[in-house]
C-alpha positions, 0 to 999 in steps of 0.5 A: 118955493125952491128947495135946496140942500139934502132934504131936496133929494127926498120926494116924500119930504118935498111933497110933505112940505108942499102939503103943509105949506099949501104951496108948490115946491120946486127942486133944483136938478142940483140941490147943492145951492151953496156949491152952485153959488160958489161956481157962479161966483168963480165964473163971474170972478174969472170972466167965464160969466159976464154977470151973476144973472148969466151964471144963474141962467147957464147953471141953475136948472129947475127939477121936479115940481111938487103940487100941494094935495088939497085934501092933505093941505086941509088935513094939516090945517085942521090939525094946526087949528087943533094944536093952536087951541090945545097949546095954551092948556099944554104949555106948562106941561110941555115946559116940564118935559123940556 
């Protein structure tokens, strides 16, 4: 998975995502994907790039990769299982809190 946007600047947040999802997360060197996409579109429109694929190849750079930590992945899975078992009993109370 590729992380973009403001949250992609946080090492802690990206590691938590990798652990919760159980998959590697890679940040981009420039996490502002919208701005990068606009620059690539402009490059294609003005002939700087012959295609979007060329623009991506020239501008998009992968940054740090966050690997899931097996022990934390398992801890999150156990908690999710517990939540799923508790939720039916708590559903009515949670609605009252909303």
